[in-house]
C-alpha positions in Angstrom: 6.4 9.1 9.3 9.4 11.4 8.9 9.4 12.7 5.4 12.5 14.8 5.9 15.0 11.8 5.6 17.4 11.9 2.8 17.7 9.0 0.4 21.1 8.1 2.0 19.6 8.1 5.5 16.6 6.0 4.4 19.0 3.5 2.7 21.0 3.2 5.9 17.9 2.5 7.9 16.8 -0.1 5.4 20.2 -1.8 5.5 19.9 -2.0 9.3 16.5 -3.6 9.0 17.7 -6.1 6.5 20.7 -7.1 8.7 18.3 -8.0 11.5 16.3 -10.3 9.3 16.9 -14.0 9.3 18.5 -15.3 6.1 16.2 -17.2 3.8 16.6 -20.4 1.8 15.7 -21.3 -1.7 13.0 -23.7 -0.3 11.5 -21.0 1.8 11.4 -18.6 -1.2 9.8 -21.2 -3.4 7.1 -21.9 -0.7 6.4 -18.2 -0.4 6.0 -17.9 -4.2 3.6 -20.9 -4.2 1.6 -19.3 -1.3 1.4 -16.0 -3.1 0.2 -17.7 -6.3 -2.5 -19.5 -4.5 -3.7 -16.6 -2.4 -3.3 -13.8 -5.0 -6.2 -12.9 -7.2 -6.3 -11.5 -10.7 -7.3 -7.9 -11.0 -10.4 -7.3 -13.0 -10.3 -4.3 -15.2 -13.1 -1.8 -14.4 -15.4 -1.0 -17.3 -15.8 2.6 -18.4 -19.3 2.7 -16.9 -18.1 1.4 -13.5 -15.2 3.9 -13.7 -17.6 6.9 -14.4 -19.9 5.7 -11.6 -17.0 5.6 -9.1 -15.8 9.1 -10.2 -19.4 10.5 -9.9 -19.8 8.9 -6.5 -16.4 10.5 -5.3 -17.5 13.9 -6.6 -20.8 13.7 -4.8 -19.0 12.8 -1.6 -16.7 15.8 -1.9 -19.7 18.1 -2.7 -21.5 16.7 0.4 -18.4 17.2 2.6 -17.9 13.5 3.2 -14.1 13.3 2.9 -11.1 13.3 5.2 -8.7 16.2 5.5 -5.0 15.5 4.9 -4.4 15.5 8.7 -7.3 13.1 9.4 -6.1 10.8 6.6 -2.5 10.8 8.1 -3.9 9.9 11.6 -6.1 7.2 10.2 -3.2 5.7 8.1 -1.2 5.2 11.3 -3.6 2.3 12.2 -3.3 0.5 8.9 
């Protein structure tokens, strides 16, 4: 990803992408909303105990050297 784009350049690229998209109808938008309502799930708030356990686990991974460098993470994110 090119992070050296200005906001104006990024806006122009996004406009070009939007121009290539097919126009949508109200019926299509409503169907999409219904699909999202059916397939989306509620987020469950993590308890304090679970939060502390996750933080402790992350700290132990870092201490053991089980983490990705910024470059490794960037390479891996290209496949997402």
